[in-house]
N, CA, C and O of each residue as an XYZ file, in Angstrom:
524
protein
N      31.098     27.920    -10.894
C      31.311     26.732    -11.691
C      31.839     25.582    -10.818
O      31.409     24.439    -10.978
N      32.744     25.871     -9.920
C      33.280     24.837     -9.040
C      32.195     24.268     -8.129
O      32.175     23.074     -7.833
N      31.318     25.125     -7.703
C      30.216     24.687     -6.838
C      29.293     23.727     -7.585
O      28.850     22.730     -7.015
N      28.999     24.014     -8.855
C      28.156     23.128     -9.647
C      28.809     21.765     -9.856
O      28.124     20.744     -9.809
N      30.097     21.733    -10.080
C      30.822     20.470    -10.250
C      30.785     19.672     -8.943
O      30.554     18.462     -8.953
N      31.015     20.363     -7.816
C      30.986     19.688     -6.513
C      29.588     19.134     -6.220
O      29.461     18.018     -5.716
N      28.547     19.897     -6.529
C      27.175     19.429     -6.315
C      26.839     18.255     -7.232
O      26.137     17.334     -6.814
N      27.324     18.270     -8.463
C      27.081     17.166     -9.385
C      27.753     15.886     -8.881
O      27.160     14.808     -8.941
N      28.964     16.001     -8.394
C      29.676     14.834     -7.850
C      28.941     14.298     -6.620
O      28.781     13.087     -6.472
N      28.496     15.190     -5.744
C      27.755     14.786     -4.551
C      26.446     14.090     -4.933
O      26.077     13.091     -4.316
N      25.748     14.607     -5.937
C      24.492     14.001     -6.375
C      24.731     12.597     -6.938
O      23.927     11.696     -6.698
N      25.803     12.404     -7.668
C      26.129     11.083     -8.218
C      26.441     10.105     -7.090
O      25.969      8.968     -7.112
N      27.212     10.523     -6.125
C      27.560      9.657     -4.995
C      26.314      9.265     -4.211
O      26.156      8.101     -3.841
N      25.433     10.217     -3.958
C      24.199      9.925     -3.216
C      23.273      8.993     -3.994
O      22.640      8.115     -3.407
N      23.191      9.180     -5.307
C      22.306      8.323     -6.098
C      22.813      6.883     -6.158
O      22.022      5.960     -6.349
N      24.095      6.684     -6.000
C      24.658      5.331     -5.986
C      24.517      4.695     -4.608
O      24.262      3.494     -4.514
N      24.677      5.468     -3.540
C      24.704      4.904     -2.193
C      23.327      4.527     -1.654
O      23.237      3.616     -0.831
N      22.267      5.176     -2.077
C      20.936      4.876     -1.548
C      20.493      3.451     -1.898
O      20.064      2.742     -0.989
N      20.566      2.983     -3.147
C      20.177      1.592     -3.416
C      21.063      0.572     -2.696
O      20.577     -0.475     -2.266
N      22.339      0.867     -2.564
C      23.238     -0.042     -1.865
C      22.829     -0.136     -0.401
O      22.816     -1.229      0.165
N      22.497      0.985      0.217
C      22.074      0.986      1.612
C      20.771      0.222      1.796
O      20.618     -0.502      2.779
N      19.837      0.368      0.876
C      18.555     -0.335      0.974
C      18.765     -1.846      0.884
O      18.150     -2.595      1.644
N      19.608     -2.300     -0.017
C      19.891     -3.729     -0.144
C      20.596     -4.256      1.104
O      20.320     -5.368      1.553
N      21.498     -3.462      1.659
C      22.220     -3.873      2.865
C      21.266     -3.989      4.051
O      21.389     -4.920      4.847
N      20.319     -3.061      4.181
C      19.347     -3.129      5.270
C      18.463     -4.367      5.141
O      18.145     -5.003      6.146
N      18.066     -4.715      3.926
C      17.275     -5.924      3.712
C      18.036     -7.179      4.098
O      17.472     -8.088      4.707
N      19.303     -7.234      3.752
C      20.135     -8.386      4.094
C      20.309     -8.507      5.607
O      20.236     -9.605      6.159
N      20.538     -7.382      6.270
C      20.694     -7.404      7.724
C      19.402     -7.824      8.419
O      19.445     -8.525      9.430
N      18.255     -7.403      7.889
C      16.966     -7.817      8.461
C      16.788     -9.323      8.328
O      16.322     -9.972      9.264
N      17.149     -9.886      7.184
C      17.056    -11.339      6.997
C      17.942    -12.073      7.998
O      17.514    -13.051      8.610
N      19.164    -11.606      8.163
C      20.081    -12.237      9.106
C      19.537    -12.170     10.530
O      19.668    -13.129     11.291
N      18.930    -11.044     10.894
C      18.389    -10.882     12.239
C      17.227    -11.844     12.486
O      17.154    -12.458     13.551
N      16.331    -11.979     11.529
C      15.174    -12.871     11.686
C      15.634    -14.325     11.812
O      15.137    -15.056     12.669
N      16.567    -14.744     10.976
C      17.054    -16.121     11.033
C      17.849    -16.387     12.304
O      17.769    -17.480     12.866
N      18.614    -15.402     12.762
C      19.355    -15.559     14.020
C      18.386    -15.687     15.197
O      18.604    -16.505     16.090
N      17.318    -14.884     15.205
C      16.320    -14.980     16.278
C      15.688    -16.369     16.292
O      15.467    -16.937     17.362
N      15.397    -16.918     15.123
C      14.829    -18.270     15.054
C      15.816    -19.291     15.613
O      15.421    -20.188     16.357
N      17.090    -19.166     15.263
C      18.093    -20.086     15.779
C      18.204    -19.987     17.302
O      18.327    -21.010     17.976
N      18.163    -18.761     17.857
C      18.213    -18.582     19.309
C      16.987    -19.198     19.979
O      17.098    -19.781     21.057
N      15.824    -19.072     19.348
C      14.611    -19.661     19.911
C      14.690    -21.183     19.922
O      14.253    -21.816     20.883
N      15.235    -21.770     18.880
C      15.397    -23.233     18.833
C      16.386    -23.680     19.903
O      16.151    -24.684     20.575
N      17.486    -22.954     20.071
C      18.466    -23.278     21.111
C      17.835    -23.162     22.498
O      18.051    -24.021     23.352
N      17.060    -22.104     22.722
C      16.370    -21.930     24.001
C      15.429    -23.105     24.260
O      15.393    -23.648     25.365
N      14.677    -23.490     23.245
C      13.734    -24.595     23.374
C      14.460    -25.896     23.715
O      14.017    -26.648     24.583
N      15.561    -26.155     23.041
C      16.316    -27.374     23.297
C      16.862    -27.382     24.724
O      16.759    -28.389     25.424
N      17.445    -26.257     25.155
C      18.004    -26.190     26.507
C      16.920    -26.320     27.578
O      17.104    -27.035     28.563
N      15.801    -25.636     27.391
C      14.709    -25.718     28.363
C      14.126    -27.127     28.422
O      13.731    -27.587     29.493
N      14.068    -27.809     27.293
C      13.555    -29.187     27.278
C      14.446    -30.108     28.094
O      13.948    -31.000     28.781
N      15.752    -29.907     28.029
C      16.672    -30.745     28.785
C      16.633    -30.413     30.274
O      16.753    -31.313     31.106
N      16.468    -29.145     30.621
C      16.514    -28.730     32.026
C      15.210    -29.043     32.754
O      15.234    -29.526     33.886
N      14.074    -28.772     32.117
C      12.785    -28.886     32.801
C      12.068    -30.203     32.559
O      11.135    -30.531     33.292
N      12.476    -30.964     31.554
C      11.794    -32.206     31.156
C      10.337    -31.966     30.777
O       9.524    -32.888     30.840
N       9.997    -30.744     30.386
C       8.652    -30.420     29.931
C       8.559    -30.610     28.427
O       9.569    -30.645     27.723
N       7.325    -30.732     27.950
C       7.088    -30.823     26.515
C       6.951    -29.404     25.975
O       5.868    -28.820     26.013
N       8.035    -28.862     25.480
C       8.068    -27.532     24.890
C       8.144    -27.684     23.383
O       8.753    -28.626     22.876
N       7.524    -26.755     22.668
C       7.536    -26.864     21.211
C       7.419    -25.490     20.572
O       7.003    -24.521     21.208
N       7.791    -25.429     19.310
C       7.577    -24.247     18.483
C       6.471    -24.615     17.503
O       6.639    -25.499     16.663
N       5.351    -23.933     17.618
C       4.227    -24.146     16.709
C       4.403    -23.198     15.533
O       4.553    -21.990     15.714
N       4.383    -23.751     14.332
C       4.639    -22.979     13.123
C       3.333    -22.573     12.457
O       2.444    -23.401     12.260
N       3.223    -21.306     12.113
C       2.120    -20.791     11.320
C       2.714    -20.174     10.062
O       3.934    -20.127      9.907
N       1.865    -19.706      9.173
C       2.368    -19.161      7.912
C       3.120    -17.841      8.107
O       4.129    -17.609      7.441
N       2.649    -16.974      9.008
C       3.258    -15.657      9.188
C       3.896    -15.458     10.554
O       4.312    -14.346     10.882
N       3.981    -16.517     11.360
C       4.569    -16.401     12.696
C       4.904    -17.788     13.223
O       4.549    -18.806     12.628
N       5.597    -17.798     14.354
C       5.796    -19.038     15.096
C       5.704    -18.704     16.581
O       6.000    -17.584     16.998
N       5.287    -19.698     17.380
C       5.038    -19.476     18.794
C       5.747    -20.536     19.617
O       5.653    -21.726     19.315
N       6.463    -20.109     20.664
C       7.074    -21.019     21.618
C       6.030    -21.326     22.677
O       5.511    -20.411     23.316
N       5.714    -22.610     22.873
C       4.644    -23.040     23.768
C       5.192    -24.091     24.720
O       5.991    -24.940     24.327
N       4.759    -24.029     25.970
C       5.129    -25.047     26.937
C       4.522    -24.764     28.288
O       4.032    -23.664     28.543
N       4.556    -25.781     29.171
C       3.996    -25.623     30.507
C       4.835    -24.704     31.383
O       4.296    -23.978     32.219
N       6.152    -24.731     31.198
C       7.034    -23.970     32.080
C       7.342    -22.562     31.568
O       8.043    -21.807     32.242
N       6.835    -22.196     30.392
C       7.075    -20.852     29.857
C       5.763    -20.236     29.385
O       4.832    -20.939     28.991
N       5.711    -18.923     29.432
C       4.583    -18.220     28.841
C       4.733    -18.271     27.325
O       5.853    -18.222     26.818
N       3.630    -18.370     26.597
C       3.739    -18.404     25.127
C       4.427    -17.148     24.590
O       4.113    -16.029     24.994
N       5.355    -17.355     23.687
C       6.082    -16.259     23.049
C       5.820    -16.354     21.553
O       6.202    -17.332     20.911
N       5.169    -15.335     21.000
C       4.865    -15.337     19.566
C       5.837    -14.426     18.835
O       6.069    -13.292     19.253
N       6.398    -14.917     17.757
C       7.298    -14.147     16.904
C       6.623    -13.970     15.550
O       6.500    -14.918     14.775
N       6.193    -12.755     15.278
C       5.568    -12.458     13.984
C       6.652    -12.118     12.972
O       7.632    -11.446     13.295
N       6.466    -12.585     11.756
C       7.402    -12.292     10.683
C       7.007    -10.981     10.010
O       5.824    -10.642      9.979
N       7.970    -10.241      9.473
C       7.648     -8.993      8.770
C       6.798     -9.249      7.519
O       6.675    -10.384      7.059
N       6.226     -8.192      6.989
C       5.446     -8.303      5.753
C       6.313     -8.865      4.634
O       7.476     -8.488      4.487
N       5.746     -9.755      3.861
C       6.479    -10.365      2.759
C       7.172    -11.664      3.134
O       7.615    -12.400      2.252
N       7.274    -11.962      4.420
C       7.873    -13.202      4.887
C       6.780    -14.230      5.124
O       5.646    -13.881      5.451
N       7.130    -15.504      4.956
C       6.197    -16.565      5.310
C       6.970    -17.849      5.596
O       8.123    -18.012      5.197
N       6.297    -18.748      6.296
C       6.867    -20.051      6.640
C       6.071    -21.124      5.910
O       4.844    -21.174      6.005
N       6.781    -21.984      5.180
C       6.181    -23.157      4.561
C       6.562    -24.345      5.440
O       7.745    -24.665      5.562
N       5.595    -24.993      6.044
C       5.864    -26.033      7.035
C       6.466    -27.301      6.451
O       7.075    -28.081      7.184
N       6.315    -27.521      5.186
C       6.842    -28.715      4.529
C       6.524    -29.980      5.315
O       5.391    -30.458      5.253
N       7.496    -30.549      6.062
C       7.265    -31.814      6.754
C       7.098    -31.655      8.262
O       6.907    -32.653      8.956
N       7.163    -30.439      8.789
C       7.043    -30.221     10.234
C       5.869    -29.296     10.551
O       5.739    -28.225      9.958
N       5.024    -29.709     11.477
C       3.967    -28.829     11.977
C       4.440    -28.075     13.213
O       3.977    -26.972     13.503
N       5.377    -28.696     13.938
C       5.962    -28.069     15.121
C       7.362    -28.636     15.322
O       7.727    -29.659     14.744
N       8.131    -27.949     16.151
C       9.496    -28.371     16.458
C       9.557    -28.618     17.956
O       9.188    -27.747     18.742
N      10.017    -29.791     18.358
C      10.138    -30.098     19.780
C      11.324    -31.031     19.999
O      11.762    -31.740     19.093
N      11.829    -31.008     21.232
C      12.962    -31.839     21.625
C      12.556    -32.686     22.820
O      11.701    -32.284     23.608
N      13.172    -33.865     22.958
C      12.905    -34.673     24.141
C      13.829    -34.242     25.276
O      14.602    -33.296     25.124
N      13.751    -34.934     26.409
C      14.522    -34.534     27.600
C      16.030    -34.684     27.424
O      16.790    -34.155     28.235
N      16.484    -35.386     26.394
C      17.914    -35.532     26.109
C      18.434    -34.473     25.136
O      19.631    -34.425     24.854
N      17.550    -33.633     24.629
C      17.961    -32.610     23.670
C      17.918    -33.079     22.229
O      18.388    -32.378     21.333
N      17.352    -34.272     21.993
C      17.237    -34.808     20.646
C      15.896    -34.389     20.059
O      14.869    -34.436     20.737
N      15.913    -33.984     18.811
C      14.671    -33.558     18.171
C      13.705    -34.743     18.079
O      14.111    -35.869     17.792
N      12.438    -34.473     18.324
C      11.437    -35.547     18.307
C      11.128    -36.005     16.879
O      11.036    -37.204     16.615
N      10.969    -35.053     15.967
C      10.626    -35.383     14.582
C      11.566    -34.634     13.640
O      11.605    -33.403     13.648
N      12.302    -35.357     12.848
C      13.181    -34.736     11.865
C      12.339    -34.214     10.704
O      11.252    -34.725     10.436
N      12.844    -33.205     10.026
C      12.114    -32.670      8.885
C      12.668    -31.338      8.439
O      13.740    -30.921      8.879
N      11.932    -30.665      7.561
C      12.369    -29.390      7.018
C      11.226    -28.381      7.040
O      10.050    -28.742      6.997
N      11.607    -27.112      7.106
C      10.674    -26.008      6.907
C      11.358    -25.008      5.987
O      12.570    -25.076      5.782
N      10.592    -24.092      5.438
C      11.152    -23.091      4.536
C      10.701    -21.701      4.977
O       9.514    -21.452      5.184
N      11.683    -20.796      5.116
C      11.409    -19.386      5.329
C      11.547    -18.689      3.980
O      12.549    -18.871      3.287
N      10.560    -17.902      3.607
C      10.631    -17.147      2.361
C      10.550    -15.665      2.680
O       9.604    -15.206      3.320
N      11.554    -14.918      2.226
C      11.561    -13.463      2.358
C      11.172    -12.880      1.004
O      11.027    -13.631      0.039
N      11.001    -11.570      0.907
C      10.678    -10.998     -0.402
C      11.748    -11.252     -1.468
O      11.444    -11.250     -2.661
N      12.991    -11.469     -1.049
C      14.069    -11.627     -2.027
C      14.729    -13.001     -2.031
O      15.312    -13.392     -3.042
N      14.655    -13.748     -0.922
C      15.376    -15.011     -0.813
C      14.495    -16.085     -0.189
O      13.413    -15.814      0.330
N      14.997    -17.308     -0.260
C      14.323    -18.446      0.343
C      15.361    -19.249      1.124
O      16.480    -19.451      0.652
N      14.987    -19.704      2.317
C      15.890    -20.448      3.184
C      15.222    -21.736      3.621
O      14.059    -21.729      4.027
N      15.949    -22.845      3.542
C      15.475    -24.139      4.003
C      16.129    -24.406      5.361
O      17.347    -24.295      5.501
N      15.317    -24.757      6.353
C      15.815    -25.122      7.673
C      15.634    -26.630      7.810
O      14.516    -27.141      7.739
N      16.742    -27.334      8.008
C      16.746    -28.798      8.069
C      17.030    -29.220      9.507
O      18.001    -28.778     10.120
N      16.164    -30.083     10.032
C      16.358    -30.668     11.352
C      16.607    -32.157     11.173
O      15.662    -32.932     11.027
N      17.886    -32.569     11.182
C      18.186    -33.992     11.001
C      17.939    -34.766     12.292
O      17.788    -34.175     13.361
N      17.899    -36.073     12.183
C      17.777    -36.927     13.366
C      19.061    -36.793     14.164
O      20.152    -36.822     13.596
N      18.942    -36.651     15.454
C      20.118    -36.559     16.308
C      20.065    -35.341     17.214
O      19.032    -34.683     17.335
N      21.180    -35.054     17.842
C      21.232    -34.040     18.877
C      21.371    -32.624     18.332
O      21.185    -31.671     19.088
N      21.684    -32.450     17.075
C      21.864    -31.116     16.518
C      20.581    -30.316     16.483
O      19.487    -30.876     16.547
N      20.719    -29.000     16.379
C      19.566    -28.114     16.353
C      19.088    -27.848     14.939
O      18.060    -27.199     14.749
N      19.793    -28.322     13.971
C      19.421    -28.058     12.593
C      20.327    -27.016     11.976
O      21.180    -26.428     12.642
N      20.124    -26.802     10.698
C      20.951    -25.835      9.978
C      20.111    -25.165      8.907
O      19.070    -25.676      8.494
N      20.589    -24.009      8.465
C      19.862    -23.200      7.483
C      20.653    -23.160      6.193
O      21.857    -22.902      6.201
N      19.974    -23.416      5.078
C      20.583    -23.341      3.752
C      19.845    -22.299      2.928
O      18.616    -22.299      2.866
N      20.597    -21.419      2.301
C      19.990    -20.428      1.415
C      19.730    -21.099      0.061
O      20.597    -21.792     -0.472
N      18.543    -20.889     -0.481
C      18.186    -21.476     -1.774
C      18.475    -20.520     -2.898
O      18.237    -20.846     -4.061
């Protein structure tokens, strides 16, 4: 009888923890994808200032690519269910001073959330807002 009670308690705990773990993994994946995008934008800005080359991030619906004369193209594919809505930007680029060439917004959509990335005029790299 004690064994059955212990197994019932264990089954209840496991049935509660699996959905929580799945939601946590999804959240961590979203954070990782957005952090990688932020690192790529920072890399692009720094390389533009150092090399004075025309480097840019070309945006597609399911991926984005870092392109430039001084770097090999780097393509970042988004996981299934993710997509990029270009809104007002077809690409992201910085001039030799580290200032963004064209201000605008893009939207990342995951299966559960939506994020707006805003690139204001000026030296900043932009910021991400959860919708």
